[in-house]
C-alpha positions, 0 to 999 in steps of 0.5 A, a space after each residue: 500500500 505504501 508503494 501504491 500511495 507514493 506512486 499516486 502522489 507522484 502521478 498527481 504531482 506530475 499532472 499538476 506540474 504539466 497543468 502549469 505549462 498547459 495554462 501557459 499555452 492556453 494563455 499564449 494561444 489566446 493572446 495570439 488569437 486576439 492579435 490575429 483578430 485585432 491586428 494581423 500585421 502586429 501578429 506577424 511582426 510579433 512572430 517574426 520578432 520572436 523568431 529573430 530572438 530565438 534563432 540560432 546565431 553562428 559564432 563570429 569567433 568560435 575559437 577566441 584563443 585561436 585554433 587549438 595547437 593540434 596538427 590533425 583536424 577531422 570530422 568527429 561524427 558521420 561521414 560527409 555524405 550522411 545527414 546528421 543534424 546533431 553532429 559535433 562540428 570539428 575535432 583536433 588531435 596530435 599525430 600520435 593520437 593524443 590530446 583529442 579535442 572536439 567542439 560543437 557550434 551552430 553553422 547557418 546554411 543560408 536557407 530560410 525556414 518558416 517565418 524566416 527562421 535560418 536553417 542551422 546545422 553543426 556539421 563541418 564537412 571536409 575540413 582542410 588546412 590552407 597553406 597558411 594554416 587557416 581552416 576551411 570547410 564546407 557546410 550544406 546549403 547555399 552559403 556553404 563555405 567557411 574559413 576560420 583564421 588559424 591565429 584569431 579563431 575568427 570566421 569568414 566566408 558567410 558572404 561568399 556565395 560562390 562555392 557549390 559543395 559538398 567536396 573537399 576545398 582546394 587551394 592555390 599556393 596563396 591559400 585562395 579557394 579554387 572554386 568552380 564557376 558554373 551556372 549555380 555560382 553567384 559569380 557565373 554571370 560576372 565571368 561567363 565571358 571567360 568560359 571555354 567549351 574545352 575547359 572548366 573555369 575556376 576562380 581564385 577566391 579570397 574567403 576573407 574579402 570575398 574577392 576574386 584574384 584571377 581565374 584558372 582553366 582546367 582542360 576537359 580530356 578523354 571526354 571527362 570534366 575535371 575539377 581542381 584539387 590543388 595547385 603546387 608552388 611550382 605551377 602544377 595543377 591537380 584535378 579529378 574527373 569521373 565517369 561510369 565508364 572510366 572510373 576515377 581519373 586524375 589530371 596533372 597539368 602544368 599550363 606554363 610548360 604545356 605538360 599534362 598527364 591523365 591516370 586512374 585514381 581519386 582523392 589526389 593531394 600535393 605534399 606541402 612543398 609540391 614535390 610529391 603526390 598522393 592518391 588512391 588507386 583503383 584497387 583501393 591502395 594509398 599511393 605516393 609518387 614524385 610529381 615529375 616522375 610517374 613511379 607510384 609506390 603503394 603504401 597501404 590498402 585503404 578500402 576494397 572497391 568490390 565491397 566499400 565506397 572509397 571514391 568519396 574519401 577525402 584526399 590524404 593530408 601530408 605532414 609539413 616535411 612530406 614524410 608522413 600522411 594522415 588518411 581515413 577509411 570508409 568505416 570512419 577510422 583514421 591512420 598515419 602512415 610513414 611514406 618511407 617505411 610504410 609503418 601505420 599507426 591508428 589515431 581512432 575514430 573520425 572522418 576526412 582528417 588533414 594535417 596542418 602546415 607548419 606555417 606561412 608557406 606561400 608560393 609565387 604570385 599569379 597574374 590577375 586575369 580579372 577581379 570582382 566582388 560578390 554582390 
C-alpha cells in the first residue's frame, strides 16, 4: 500500500506540474488569437520578432584563443555524405593520437525556414588546412563555405556565395579557394565571358574579402570534366574527373610548360612543398609518387572497391616535411602512415582528417586575369 500511495502522489504531482505549462499555452494561444483578430500585421511582426530572438546565431569567433595547437583536424561524427543534424562540428588531435579535442557550434546554411527562421546545422564537412594554416570547410546549403583564421579563431566566408559543395576545398599556393564557376555560382554571370567549351573555369577566391584574384582553366580530356584539387608552388595543377565508364581519373597539368598527364585514381593531394603526390588507386591502395616522375609506390590498402565506397574519401593530408600522411577509411577510422617505411599507426575514430602546415608557406604570385566582388 505504501508503494501504491507514493506512486499516486507522484502521478498527481506530475499532472499538476504539466497543468502549469498547459495554462501557459492556453494563455499564449489566446493572446495570439486576439492579435490575429485585432491586428494581423502586429501578429506577424510579433512572430517574426520572436523568431529573430530565438534563432540560432553562428559564432563570429568560435575559437577566441585561436585554433587549438593540434596538427590533425577531422570530422568527429558521420561521414560527409550522411545527414546528421546533431553532429559535433570539428575535432583536433596530435599525430600520435593524443590530446583529442572536439567542439560543437551552430553553422547557418543560408536557407530560410518558416517565418524566416535560418536553417542551422553543426556539421563541418571536409575540413582542410590552407597553406597558411587557416581552416576551411564546407557546410550544406547555399552559403556553404567557411574559413576560420588559424591565429584569431575568427570566421569568414558567410558572404561568399560562390562555392557549390559538398567536396573537399582546394587551394592555390596563396591559400585562395579554387572554386568552380558554373551556372549555380553567384559569380557565373560576372565571368561567363571567360568560359571555354574545352575547359572548366575556376576562380581564385579570397574567403576573407570575398574577392576574386584571377581565374584558372582546367582542360576537359578523354571526354571527362575535371575539377581542381590543388595547385603546387611550382605551377602544377591537380584535378579529378569521373565517369561510369572510366572510373576515377586524375589530371596533372602544368599550363606554363604545356605538360599534362591523365591516370586512374581519386582523392589526389600535393605534399606541402609540391614535390610529391598522393592518391588512391583503383584497387583501393594509398599511393605516393614524385610529381615529375610517374613511379607510384603503394603504401597501404585503404578500402576494397568490390565491397566499400572509397571514391568519396577525402584526399590524404601530408605532414609539413612530406614524410608522413594522415588518411581515413570508409568505416570512419583514421591512420598515419610513414611514406618511407610504410609503418601505420591508428589515431581512432573520425572522418576526412588533414594535417596542418607548419606555417606561412606561400608560393609565387599569379597574374590577375580579372577581379570582382560578390554582390
